[in-house]
N, C-alpha and C positions, 0 to 999 in steps of 0.2 A: 265338043260341046262347050261353050262359056257358060258359067253358071252369073247370074245376075248379081251385081254388085250390091254388098249390105248399106242400110244407110248409115251405120257406124263406119264402116269405113271412109264413105264419102265426107262424113264429119271429120274423122280423123285426117284426111288428106285436106280437108279444107282449114283445121286448125294448125298443120303443118306449114300450109304455104302462110298462114297468116303470121305464124312464129318465124320463117325465113323471110317475112317482107318486114320483120322489125315492129309489126303491132304489137306482138308478145316480146319485148325482150327479155335476153336472158335474166334470171331472177325475177322476173315480173310475176305476178301473180293472175291466174286465167279468171274470168270470170265464173260465178258460181255454177252448179249443175242449173238450177232453177233460171239462171239468166241464159245459159246455153240453150236450155229447152224450149224459151222463149225466142231467142236468135235463129233457131233453125226450125223451129215448128213442129219437134218431136217431143215422145215422150223421155223420160229419164233414162229406160233402159238402152237406147244406142249411144247417148251421151257417156252413160257410165264405160259401156264398150269401147268407144272411142277413146276415151281418156285412159282405159286400160290398156289399149294398143300402144298410146304413145308412153305412158309409163314402161311398159315390156321392151320397146325400144329406147328407152333411156332417156326421151326427151323432155318429159316433164316427171315431177315426184310431187307427193303429197304429203300434207301433215295433216295429223289427227286432229279432225274438228276445223283446221285452218284454211283449207281450198287445196288447190293443186296450182303449181309454180314451173316455171320453164327453167330446166337446168342452165346452171351456169357455164357449163361446157358445150351447151347447143350451139353450133355454129353451122352456117351454109353446107359447108363441106361434108360435115356427118348427115345433115338433113335431106342434102340432095341423094345419098344412097338409100335413103330409107323409103320403099314402096309397099304399102299396105295394100296386100293381094288377098284375094280370098285363100289363097291356102294359110297366109299367113296367122287367120284366126284358128286353126288348127294348131298350129306350132304354138303360138302364143298361149292356147289350152294348156299345150302339152309341157311348156316350161313353168306356167303356175302351178302343174300339179307336181312337176320333179322340186320346185321350190318347196312346196308344201312339204314334201320328204325330208329335205336336205337341211332345210334352213333349223328346224329345232333343234339337229343334233349339232349343227355347227355353232349356234347361240350356247347348248349346253357345252359343248366343249371350249369355246372361249371363256363362258364364266367360269370354269375349272382353272383354266391357265392364266388369268387375268391376274397382275401384280397388285398391290396395294396403292399404287401411283395411278394405275390405269383406272382403277376404282374411284379415287378423288379426282381423276380428271371426267370420269364420267358424271360424277354428282356434281361437279362445277357447271359442267356444258347443261344437265339435267335444268340446274338452276337458272341458269341462263335463259336457257328456252322458256321455261316457265314464266319468268319476268317479263320477256318480249311478248308472249302469248296473251299475259294481263293487259301488258299497254296497248296493243293490237284490240284485243276486246272491247277494253275502254275508249279509244280512239274511232272505235268504228260505227 
């Protein structure tokens, strides 16, 4: 017995196809959630689920308050192997649950073991991101 495909899966697959076809090349910004809701004629919930699936698959990444972007490493070979099926939703949920448990401990250990030079590099990178973020908000 086959389950009906969820709207979020259909949207994720369409976005994946658009990325594969070069409509959203590596490094490019995806439309906002609001723009995607208008484009696909759905609420924000399936859009967010679709974006979460693509994030979990390593196809896109998000910036806090800055939208979603296509990973630089996204290429057609990788994308051809990704199939967003009904079972994947449960697997993605389990993956996020596992990450919620593991990532705080990993961050704690990384903070304990960082060197002064690594801390300085992190501060420099954060300053650069902040400057770029300010530039992007003033040009938008």
